[in-house]
N, C-alpha and C positions, 0 to 999 in steps of 0.2 A: 422604169422606176430605179433600177440599179445605176443607170447612167446619171439620173438626176442626183442620186446620192453621192456619186463620185465628183460631180461638179458643184457640190454644196457651197464651196468657198471660191469658186472660179471668178466671182465678181469682186472679191475683196483684194484690191490692189496692194494694200499695206501687207497683208499676209503673203501674197505672192512675192513681193519684194523680200520679205523676211526669209522665205524658203530659198530664194535665189541667193541671198546672203550666205546661207548655209553651204551652198555649193561653191561659192566663189571665195570664201574666206581662205587665206589671209590676204588676198588681193584687195587691199583697202586704201582709199585715199580720203583726205579731208579737204573740203571746200570751204573757203573763207572769202567773203566779199571784200574786195579791195577797191579803193577809189583811185583811179588812174588820172592822167592829164585830160583825156578826152571823155572818158565815161567810166562807170564802174565795171568790173569784170571779176570773174571767179579765179581765185588763186588756188590751185590744187597742189597738194603735197602727198607724196606716196611714202608710207612707212616701210620699213622700220627707220630708215635714215631721214625721212621727210624731205626727199628730193622734189624740186618743183617739176610738175608735169602740166600738160594742157589737155583739156577735153578735146578729142578729135572732132572736127566740124561734122563729120558723118554720124556722130553719136547723138542719139535722141535727147540725151541730157545736156548737149552743148548749149552755150548761150544763144547761138544763132537758131537752133532748132526750137528751143523754149520760146524765143521771142515770136516765132511763126505761129504758135498756138496760144500766144497771149500770156505766157508765164514768164517768170524771171527765175534764173538759177537760184538755188537755195543753199545757204551754209549748211554744213553737217557732213556726215559720213556717206561715202559711196563705195560700193564694191565694183570691180571691173573684171572683164574677161581677159583683155589684152593690153599689154604695154609694149610700145615700139617706138623707134626713133626714125624720123625722116629729117625734116628741117629743124625739129625739136622733139622732145620726148612727149609722146601722147599716150592717153588711155582711151579705150573705146569699149563699147558694149557695157555700159555702166547703168547702175541703178542705185537709187538712194538706199541707205541701210540704217534702220533704227538702232540706237544704242542697245536696246533690249535684245534685238536679234543678234548683234555682234557679241554680246555677253553670253547669251544662251548658246549659240552655235560656235563661237570662236574661242571662248575661254576654256582652258584645261581645268580639270577638277580642282587643282590646288591654286589656281589663279584667282578664283573668287574667294578671297579671304576676308571674312567679316571683320577680323581684327585690323587688317590693312585698311578696309574701308572706313572704319571708325577713325583711324589715325589720319588717313590722307584724303578721304572723301571720294576715292576713285578705285577702280580695278585696272590693273596693268595687264595687257595682253601681249606677252613677249613676241609671239610669232609675227604679229603685224606692227609691233612697236606702238601700240595704242595705249592711251590712258583715258578711260571713260568714267566721268563723274557719275556717282550714284549714291543713294543712301543705304544704310545697313539693311533696312527692311526689304527693299528691292533686291539687294545682293543675295539675301537669304532666300527669297522666293526663287530667284533665278538659279541659285545653287541647287535647291531642292528639285525644281523642275528638271534640271539637267540630269540629276541622279535618276529620277523617275523615267525620263525619256530613255536614258541609257538601258534601263531594265526592259522597257517595252521594245526597243530596237533589238536587243538580244533575244528576247522571247520570240519575236516575229522572224528573226533570222534563223532561229532553230526550227521553228515550225510556223511557216507563213499562214497556215490555216488557224492558228491559235486565236482565240477570242480574248481581247484585251480586258474585258470585264468592266465592272463599275468604276473601280479605281483608275484603271487605265483610260477610260472614257473621261473621267474627271480631269486627268492630267492633260489629255489631248484638248478638251474643252477650254481649260485654263490657258494653255499655249496659244490656241486660236484667238481667244479673247484678247490676251496680252499683246500678241504680235499683230493682230488685226487692227489695232489702234494706231499702228505706226509709231510706237514709242511715246504716245501722248498719255501718260499717267497710268496708274494701275486701277 
């Protein structure tokens, strides 16, 4: 019974990617589909300077690996474990990262500014050089969730046996629901 409770979200790939994002931030790259002479390919750029990199062929997210399982690489954000140079600059051990996960786990408290979101329609994350488009309601929710999660983490750090209570349970449930959708709406 305890084991089943610990594995409650083990089948939720979007949530697992979000948690991985928390651990790998600020190692972020952005993928854009670009049409080449022979075929389309993914152009990857690594922040904060947005230097071009390539997905290493051994990476499960590489174009070659994705085609083997019938998928095509997708535009969007990725986090990576390793960046290295051989014949060119590569990233590997990559996974997709939803904008919500990047904002929740990557933004500093002062970076999610509702006023700036109203003005620019985006949140800028300095550490990774990202500019993520969002609306003010989503920004406010993520800012509040960030504050509540910080309180829960501090409480559990001080006393690992502490019970998070009803409010803490609601915060965790909201985060699981939001991130478990892979950034597809609130």
